[in-house]
C-alpha positions in Angstrom: 0.0 0.0 0.0 1.4 3.4 -1.0 0.3 6.2 1.4 0.8 9.9 0.5 0.6 12.2 3.5 -0.2 15.7 2.3 -0.1 18.9 4.4 -1.9 21.9 2.9 -0.4 25.4 2.5 -0.6 28.1 5.2 -1.5 31.5 4.0 0.9 34.4 4.8 0.0 34.8 8.5 1.5 36.1 11.7 2.8 32.6 12.7 3.9 31.6 9.2 7.1 33.7 9.6 7.4 33.5 5.8 9.2 36.8 5.5 11.6 36.1 8.4 12.4 32.5 7.2 13.9 33.9 4.0 16.7 35.3 6.1 17.8 31.8 7.1 16.7 30.1 3.8 14.0 28.0 5.3 10.7 27.2 3.7 8.4 26.7 6.8 8.4 26.9 10.5 7.7 23.3 11.4 6.8 20.0 9.8 3.3 18.6 10.3 3.6 16.8 13.6 0.1 15.3 13.4 0.7 13.6 10.0 4.1 12.3 11.0 2.6 10.8 14.1 -0.2 9.2 12.1 2.4 7.8 9.7 4.0 6.0 12.7 0.6 4.4 13.5 0.2 3.0 10.0 1.4 -0.6 9.2 5.2 -0.6 9.0 5.1 -2.5 5.7 3.2 0.3 3.9 5.2 2.7 1.8 4.9 6.3 3.0 5.7 9.7 1.6 5.2 13.2 3.0 4.3 16.2 0.8 4.2 19.4 2.8 2.9 21.9 0.3 4.6 24.6 2.4 8.0 23.4 1.3 7.5 21.5 -1.9 4.9 21.0 -4.7 2.3 18.3 -4.9 2.9 16.7 -8.3 0.8 14.5 -10.6 3.5 11.8 -10.2 2.9 11.9 -6.4 -0.8 11.3 -6.9 -0.2 8.6 -9.5 2.0 6.7 -7.0 -0.5 6.9 -4.1 -3.1 4.3 -3.3 -4.5 6.7 -0.6 -3.9 10.3 0.3 -4.0 11.1 4.0 -4.6 14.8 4.7 -4.7 16.8 7.9 -5.3 20.5 8.3 -6.1 23.4 10.7 -8.9 25.8 9.9 -6.6 28.5 8.4 -5.5 25.9 5.8 -9.1 25.4 4.6 -8.7 26.8 1.1 -5.5 24.9 0.3 -7.1 21.7 1.7 -10.1 22.0 -0.7 -7.7 22.5 -3.7 -5.7 19.4 -2.7 -8.9 17.3 -2.3 -10.1 18.4 -5.7 -6.8 17.3 -7.3 -7.1 13.9 -5.6 -10.6 13.5 -7.0 -9.4 14.3 -10.5 -6.6 11.8 -10.1 -9.0 9.2 -8.7 -7.1 8.8 -5.4 -9.2 8.2 -2.3 -8.8 10.8 0.5 -8.6 10.1 4.2 -9.0 13.3 6.2 -8.5 14.2 9.9 -7.3 16.9 12.2 -8.9 20.1 13.6 -10.4 21.4 10.3 -12.2 18.2 9.4 -13.2 17.5 13.0 -14.9 20.9 13.3 -16.3 21.1 9.7 -16.7 17.5 8.5 -20.1 18.2 7.0 -18.5 20.8 4.7 -16.3 18.1 3.0 -18.7 15.8 1.2 -16.1 14.9 -1.4 -13.8 13.3 1.2 -13.9 9.5 1.1 -13.1 8.8 4.7 -13.1 11.1 7.7 -11.0 9.9 10.7 -11.9 12.5 13.3 -10.7 13.7 16.7 -7.6 11.9 18.0 -6.0 9.2 15.8 -5.1 7.1 18.8 -8.8 6.3 19.2 -10.2 6.4 15.6 -7.4 5.3 13.3 -7.1 1.7 14.3 -10.9 0.9 13.7 -10.6 2.6 10.3 -7.5 0.5 9.4 -9.2 -2.7 10.5 -12.3 -2.0 8.4 -10.1 -1.0 5.5 -8.3 -4.3 5.6 -11.6 -6.1 5.4 -12.8 -3.9 2.6 -15.6 -2.4 4.8 -14.3 1.0 5.6 -17.0 3.4 6.7 -17.0 7.1 5.7 -16.9 8.6 9.3 -15.0 7.5 12.3 -15.3 9.6 15.5 -15.3 9.2 19.3 -16.1 10.9 22.5 -13.1 9.2 24.1 -10.0 11.1 25.1 -7.3 8.4 24.6 -4.2 7.7 26.7 -1.3 9.3 24.8 1.3 7.2 26.7 1.0 4.7 23.9 1.5 7.3 21.1 4.5 6.4 18.9 7.5 8.5 18.0 6.7 10.6 14.9 8.4 9.6 11.6 10.4 12.8 11.3 12.6 11.1 8.7 9.7 11.5 6.2 10.3 15.3 6.3 13.0 17.2 4.6 14.3 18.6 8.0 16.7 21.0 6.4 13.7 23.0 5.1 12.3 23.8 8.5 13.3 26.3 11.1 12.0 24.3 14.1 10.9 20.8 15.0 8.0 20.0 17.3 7.0 17.4 19.8 4.0 17.1 22.2 4.0 16.4 25.9 0.3 16.8 26.8 -3.2 17.4 25.5 -6.0 19.2 27.2 -6.2 22.3 29.4 -7.6 22.8 33.0 -9.0 26.2 32.2 -12.3 27.2 30.6 -11.9 30.2 28.3 -15.1 30.5 26.4 -13.6 31.4 23.1 -11.2 28.5 23.0 -12.0 25.1 21.5 -9.0 23.3 23.0 -11.1 21.7 25.8 -13.8 20.7 23.2 -11.1 18.9 21.2 -8.9 17.5 24.0 -10.8 17.9 27.3 -10.1 19.6 30.6 -7.9 17.0 32.2 -4.4 17.3 30.7 -3.3 13.9 29.5 0.5 13.5 29.4 3.3 11.4 28.0 5.9 9.8 30.2 9.4 11.2 30.6 10.8 8.2 28.8 8.6 9.0 25.8 9.8 12.6 25.6 13.4 11.6 26.0 13.0 9.0 23.3 11.5 11.5 20.9 14.3 14.0 21.6 16.9 11.3 21.1 15.4 10.4 17.8 15.6 14.0 16.6 19.2 14.2 17.9 20.1 11.0 16.1 18.7 12.4 12.9 21.1 15.3 13.2 18.7 18.0 14.5 20.3 20.7 16.7 17.9 23.6 16.2 14.9 24.7 18.2 12.1 22.4 19.4 8.6 23.6 20.0 6.4 21.8 22.5 3.0 22.2 20.8 1.0 21.7 24.0 -1.8 24.3 24.3 -0.8 24.6 28.0 2.5 23.0 28.8 2.0 23.6 32.6 -1.5 22.2 32.7 -0.2 19.2 34.8 2.4 20.9 37.0 2.8 17.9 39.3 4.1 15.6 36.6 6.1 18.4 35.0 8.0 19.1 38.1 8.4 15.5 39.3 9.3 13.7 36.1 9.4 15.7 32.8 11.6 18.7 33.7 14.1 16.7 35.7 14.4 14.3 32.8 15.0 17.2 30.3 17.6 18.8 32.6 19.5 15.5 32.8 19.1 14.9 29.0 20.6 18.1 27.9 23.7 17.9 30.1 25.8 16.5 27.3 23.8 18.1 24.4 24.5 21.2 22.3 21.6 23.1 20.9 17.9 22.3 20.9 16.5 25.3 22.8 12.8 24.7 23.7 9.7 26.8 23.4 6.1 26.2 24.3 2.7 27.7 25.3 1.8 28.3 29.0 -0.8 30.2 31.1 0.1 33.3 33.0 0.0 31.5 36.3 3.5 30.3 35.5 4.6 33.7 37.0 3.3 32.5 40.4 5.7 29.5 40.6 9.4 30.5 40.7 10.5 26.9 41.1 8.7 25.9 37.9 10.1 28.9 35.9 13.7 28.1 36.9 13.2 24.4 36.2 12.0 25.2 32.7 15.0 27.5 32.1 17.4 24.8 33.4 15.7 22.3 31.1 16.4 24.5 28.1 13.3 26.5 27.6 13.9 30.0 26.2 10.4 31.2 25.0 6.8 30.9 26.1 3.6 32.0 24.4 1.0 33.3 26.8 -2.6 34.2 26.1 -2.8 37.7 27.8 -5.9 38.6 25.7 -6.8 41.9 27.3 -5.9 44.4 30.1 -9.6 45.0 30.6 -10.7 43.1 33.7 -14.4 43.1 32.6 -13.5 41.4 29.4 -11.5 38.8 31.2 -14.5 38.1 33.4 -16.7 37.9 30.3 -14.6 35.3 28.6 -13.9 33.3 31.8 -10.2 33.9 31.6 -10.0 33.7 35.4 -6.4 32.8 35.6 -5.5 36.3 34.2 -7.7 38.2 36.7 -6.8 40.0 39.9 -3.1 40.3 39.1 -0.7 42.8 37.7 -0.3 41.3 34.3 2.7 43.5 33.3 4.6 42.5 36.4 3.8 38.8 35.8 5.2 39.1 32.3 8.4 40.9 33.6 8.9 38.3 36.3 9.0 35.6 33.7 11.3 37.7 31.4 13.7 38.4 34.3 14.0 34.7 35.0 15.2 34.0 31.4 12.1 33.3 29.3 11.0 35.5 26.4 7.3 36.0 26.6 5.3 36.1 23.3 1.7 37.2 23.8 -1.7 36.7 22.3 -4.2 39.6 22.5 -7.9 40.0 21.5 -10.1 43.0 20.8 -13.8 42.8 20.2 -15.2 41.5 23.5 -18.7 42.8 24.4 -17.2 44.4 27.5 -14.4 46.2 25.6 -14.7 50.0 26.1 -13.8 52.5 23.3 -10.4 53.0 25.0 -9.5 49.4 24.6 -7.3 49.9 21.5 -5.1 52.5 23.1 -5.0 50.4 26.3 -3.8 47.4 24.3 -1.0 49.5 22.7 0.1 50.9 26.0 0.1 47.4 27.6 2.1 45.8 24.9 4.7 48.6 24.9 5.1 48.7 28.7 5.3 44.9 29.0 8.1 44.5 26.4 6.2 41.7 24.7 7.9 42.0 21.3 6.0 39.2 19.5 2.5 40.4 20.2 -0.2 38.7 18.2 -3.4 40.9 18.3 -6.5 39.5 16.7 -10.2 40.2 16.4 -12.4 38.0 18.6 -13.6 34.9 16.6 -15.9 32.2 17.7 -14.8 28.7 16.9 -17.4 26.0 16.5 -17.9 23.9 19.7 -17.1 26.8 22.1 -19.5 28.3 24.6 -18.9 31.7 22.9 -20.1 30.2 19.5 -23.2 28.8 21.1 -24.1 32.0 22.9 -23.6 34.2 19.9 -25.5 31.8 17.7 -28.5 32.1 20.1 -28.2 35.8 19.8 -28.0 35.7 16.0 -24.5 37.1 15.9 -22.6 34.4 14.0 -21.8 35.6 10.5 -19.8 32.7 9.0 -17.2 30.1 9.7 -14.1 31.6 11.3 -11.0 32.1 9.1 -8.5 30.7 11.6 -6.1 33.6 10.7 -5.5 35.5 13.9 -4.3 38.8 12.4 -6.1 39.1 9.1 -8.7 41.5 10.6 -11.5 39.0 9.9 -14.1 37.9 12.4 -17.1 35.6 12.1 -19.2 37.5 14.7 -21.2 40.7 14.9 -19.3 42.7 17.6 -21.3 44.9 20.0 -19.1 48.0 19.3 -19.9 47.6 15.6 -17.8 46.0 12.9 -16.5 49.3 11.4 -15.4 50.7 14.8 -13.7 47.4 15.7 -11.8 47.2 12.4 -10.8 50.9 12.6 -9.5 50.4 16.1 -7.7 47.2 15.2 -6.0 48.8 12.3 -4.8 51.5 14.7 -3.3 48.9 17.1 -1.4 47.1 14.4 -0.2 50.4 12.7 1.2 51.4 16.1 2.7 48.3 17.6 4.5 47.3 14.4 5.6 50.7 13.3 9.4 50.8 13.4 9.5 53.3 16.2 7.3 51.5 18.7 8.5 48.0 17.7 12.2 48.8 18.2 11.4 50.6 21.5 9.6 47.5 22.6 12.6 45.3 21.7 14.8 47.6 23.8 12.4 47.4 26.7 12.5 43.7 26.6 16.3 43.4 26.3 16.7 45.8 29.3 14.6 43.4 31.5 15.6 40.0 30.1 18.2 37.7 31.7 19.2 35.1 29.1 19.6 31.5 30.1 22.9 29.7 29.6 22.3 27.3 26.8 25.0 25.9 24.5 23.7 26.8 21.1 24.7 24.9 18.0 26.3 27.4 15.6 25.3 27.4 11.9 26.9 29.4 9.2 23.4 30.4 8.1 23.2 32.6 11.2 26.0 34.8 9.8 24.3 35.0 6.4 21.0 36.0 8.1 22.9 38.7 10.0 24.4 40.0 6.7 21.0 39.9 5.0 19.5 41.9 7.9 22.1 44.6 7.4 21.2 44.9 3.8 17.4 44.5 4.1 16.9 46.4 7.3 20.0 48.5 7.9 20.5 49.8 4.3 17.4 49.2 2.2 14.7 49.3 4.9 12.7 52.3 6.0 13.5 51.3 9.6 17.3 51.6 9.1 17.8 54.3 11.6 16.0 52.3 14.3 17.9 49.1 13.3 21.3 50.7 13.8 20.3 52.4 17.1 19.3 49.0 18.4 22.4 47.4 17.0 24.8 49.7 18.7 22.8 50.0 21.9 22.8 46.2 22.3 26.4 45.9 21.2 27.6 48.3 24.0 25.0 47.6 26.7 23.9 44.0 26.3 26.5 42.4 23.8 25.5 38.8 24.6 22.0 39.6 23.4 23.0 41.0 20.0 22.0 37.7 18.1 18.6 37.9 19.8 18.2 41.6 19.0 18.9 40.9 15.3 16.5 38.0 15.3 13.8 40.2 16.8 14.5 42.9 14.2 14.0 40.3 11.5 10.7 39.2 13.1 9.6 42.8 13.0 10.2 42.9 9.3 7.9 39.8 8.9 5.2 41.3 11.1 5.2 44.6 9.1 5.0 42.7 5.8 2.0 40.7 7.0 0.2 43.8 8.4 0.8 45.9 5.3 0.1 43.3 2.7 -2.5 41.0 4.2 -4.5 42.7 7.0 -7.9 44.2 6.3 
């Protein structure tokens, strides 16, 4: 059996880092972890190929080779997924689809032959058994949240690893919190299910054996959802593992209550974590109450961020405008908060309502759902009718992006962060591509770019004040170039 695993294209979005990746000659941020994990669950004797449309083309010869195409996608990849499915139909290749897009919108894909929904650990085996008997049904789903301690090591060797900036692994699924706009608990439940320390070490060993020395992103929606096992098993194992390893700095997503646990922060830093993404959402307390983001309430959010930064973790932040409780001043308040916090990578989006969330159900009852959500956090699109009015919301949103990614405010924010940040001591694997990226930044940002004056001010300030942080400063300058391109070319 020949199985072609196909990953659809991402549009130019905030997290695609398309314009930044060109500086290091990479094609995509990460390979498709879900598909590579599914590949490891398929019979070993089957032939498998991966085509990630973000790094290579899907050819007619690929389709001619395949007995089945397995496709997985997120909502933001919807358009590309439809194109791929249409090509498979034309070529007469049956399609097996799974992942968040198809789990949420399976009824929109009548042309898919088999839908293996929710988590593959629970639904793939029944499909494969029926397929072997020639009795495969069209839809396989479950209400079960499977034990991921049996999940195999992904087949990373199917990916052209040189084309990616980062690898990814997963420690847990599920989140203990209950934010009403988030569909993570709908998909994965409230009780975080975790892998064992030996699983995580085995996955890292496999990446290391394949020659990977770059960054590794833990894709958990809340890495600290199970603090007990994290402190007792996972982080000690990671600290031990990296004692004789060079490279592989880690990043992940956490909740803001990380700031309340100094021991946990320092263990994460010792284990090799350098960056965390946190859903800040809004500085407006009423809006936090509205969306049930209780873990963010009754605290000094800026001080929480700075506490994490001072300990050695860069904080990336998610922000939302468009809550019913947002006052007219929310746009300027978001700008002020982002600047004061030193959150350089600040993803600001309009409120969207994913299917399956309490927000979606409430707004549907109120007749305020316009369409399916785009899945693009910073395109300026929303699938709801906001209380403040769509025109007002979009005008304010445009103001936020124009401000926070203008060269002046962006470079000020980088400096604010670098002044507060204490970098961890991690032995980094040096690549010649870093030197080339630096030289490209000089040309693109320091000579050609409209921000050249700000670039050189940051360069020399960092060189004389925080010289060890100069590589990070250049990296953040390159990120800023990407964010500006996305905002100018693709937003609203």
